[in-house]
C-alpha positions as CSV (number, residue, x, y, z in Angstrom):
1,M,78.5,-82.4,-32.1
2,A,78.6,-85.9,-33.6
3,R,75.5,-87.1,-35.2
4,G,73.2,-89.0,-32.9
5,A,75.0,-87.6,-29.9
6,P,72.7,-86.6,-27.0
7,L,71.8,-82.8,-26.9
8,T,71.8,-80.5,-23.9
9,S,69.7,-77.4,-23.8
10,V,70.0,-74.5,-21.1
11,G,67.5,-71.9,-20.3
12,T,67.9,-69.2,-17.6
13,D,65.7,-66.5,-16.2
14,L,66.0,-63.5,-13.8
15,I,62.9,-61.6,-12.5
16,E,62.6,-58.8,-10.0
17,I,60.7,-60.0,-6.9
18,A,58.7,-56.8,-6.7
19,R,57.2,-57.2,-10.0
20,I,55.8,-60.4,-9.1
21,R,54.6,-58.9,-5.7
22,R,52.9,-56.2,-7.7
23,S,51.2,-58.9,-10.1
24,L,49.9,-60.9,-7.2
25,E,48.3,-57.7,-5.5
26,R,46.9,-56.3,-8.5
27,Y,45.6,-59.0,-10.5
28,A,43.5,-61.4,-8.8
29,S,43.8,-64.3,-11.4
30,F,47.6,-64.3,-11.5
31,R,47.9,-67.1,-9.0
32,E,45.4,-69.2,-10.7
33,R,46.5,-68.5,-14.2
34,C,50.4,-69.2,-13.7
35,F,50.6,-71.8,-10.7
36,T,49.0,-75.0,-9.8
37,A,47.2,-75.6,-6.7
38,A,50.2,-77.3,-5.0
39,E,52.6,-74.5,-6.2
40,R,50.1,-72.0,-4.7
41,A,50.0,-73.9,-1.3
42,Y,53.7,-74.0,-1.0
43,C,54.3,-70.5,-2.0
44,D,51.4,-69.3,0.3
45,S,52.8,-71.0,3.2
46,R,56.1,-69.3,3.1
47,R,56.9,-66.2,5.3
48,E,57.4,-64.1,2.0
49,P,55.4,-65.7,-0.8
50,A,56.4,-63.3,-3.4
51,E,60.0,-64.8,-3.2
52,S,58.9,-68.2,-3.6
53,Y,56.5,-67.4,-6.5
54,A,59.1,-65.3,-8.3
55,G,61.5,-68.2,-8.2
56,R,58.7,-70.5,-9.5
57,F,57.8,-68.0,-12.5
58,A,61.5,-67.8,-13.2
59,G,61.9,-71.7,-13.2
60,K,59.0,-72.0,-15.6
61,E,60.5,-69.3,-18.0
62,A,63.9,-71.2,-17.9
63,V,62.2,-74.4,-18.6
64,G,60.4,-72.9,-21.5
65,K,63.7,-71.4,-22.8
66,A,65.5,-75.0,-22.1
67,L,62.8,-76.7,-24.3
68,G,62.9,-73.9,-27.3
69,F,59.7,-72.3,-26.5
70,G,61.4,-68.8,-25.9
71,V,58.5,-66.8,-25.3
72,A,56.3,-68.0,-22.4
73,R,53.3,-67.3,-24.2
74,A,53.7,-70.5,-26.4
75,F,52.5,-72.5,-23.4
76,A,50.2,-72.3,-20.6
77,W,52.0,-71.6,-17.4
78,K,50.4,-74.6,-15.4
79,E,52.0,-77.1,-18.0
80,I,55.3,-76.6,-16.1
81,E,55.0,-77.4,-12.5
82,I,57.8,-76.8,-10.1
83,V,57.5,-79.5,-7.3
84,G,59.7,-81.0,-4.5
85,R,61.9,-79.4,-1.9
86,P,64.7,-78.5,-0.9
87,K,65.9,-79.8,-4.7
88,P,63.0,-78.6,-7.2
89,A,62.0,-81.1,-9.8
90,V,60.1,-80.2,-12.9
91,R,56.7,-82.0,-13.9
92,L,55.4,-81.4,-17.4
93,S,52.0,-81.7,-19.1
94,G,50.2,-80.5,-22.2
95,R,51.9,-79.1,-25.0
96,V,55.2,-78.5,-23.0
97,A,55.1,-82.3,-22.3
98,A,54.6,-83.1,-26.1
99,R,57.3,-80.9,-27.2
100,A,59.7,-82.3,-24.4
101,E,58.8,-85.8,-25.8
102,A,59.1,-84.7,-29.6
103,V,62.7,-83.4,-29.1
104,G,63.5,-86.4,-27.0
105,V,64.0,-84.8,-23.6
106,T,64.8,-87.4,-20.9
107,S,65.3,-85.1,-18.0
108,I,65.5,-81.5,-16.9
109,D,67.4,-80.3,-13.9
110,L,66.3,-76.9,-12.3
111,S,68.1,-74.8,-9.9
112,M,66.3,-71.6,-8.5
113,T,67.6,-69.0,-6.1
114,H,66.7,-65.6,-4.9
115,S,68.0,-62.4,-3.0
116,R,65.8,-60.0,-1.4
117,E,65.3,-58.4,-5.0
118,L,65.9,-60.7,-7.6
119,A,64.9,-64.5,-8.3
120,Q,66.8,-66.6,-10.6
121,A,66.5,-70.0,-12.2
122,V,68.6,-72.2,-14.6
123,A,67.2,-75.2,-16.4
124,I,69.2,-78.0,-18.3
125,A,67.2,-80.2,-20.5
126,D,69.1,-83.4,-21.5
127,A,68.1,-85.5,-24.7
């Protein structure tokens, strides 16, 4: 890539919906620790909340990877908020927003999908 050319970075994640369902059932703080109030309201309004939570969880992981965090423990889960529908958008705050600004990210495109068993997300960060 030529010097000064814009960079694009991709992150992806795939997660079993059953794993998220178990976390929702076993750990009372999981929702509050990982999801904003708006995300919780949306997911809890769905017929199968675990599917929506899993999609957003995968989306947060994918965005973190696209920004170069790799391991999700490097940021607070709620610093990446998945907003909007039907096309999801990403709202950043805290250290994640600072990282995006530091590397010159101007936009993040996110796509999420799920089947009965799996949720997947792909994030593309453009700088």
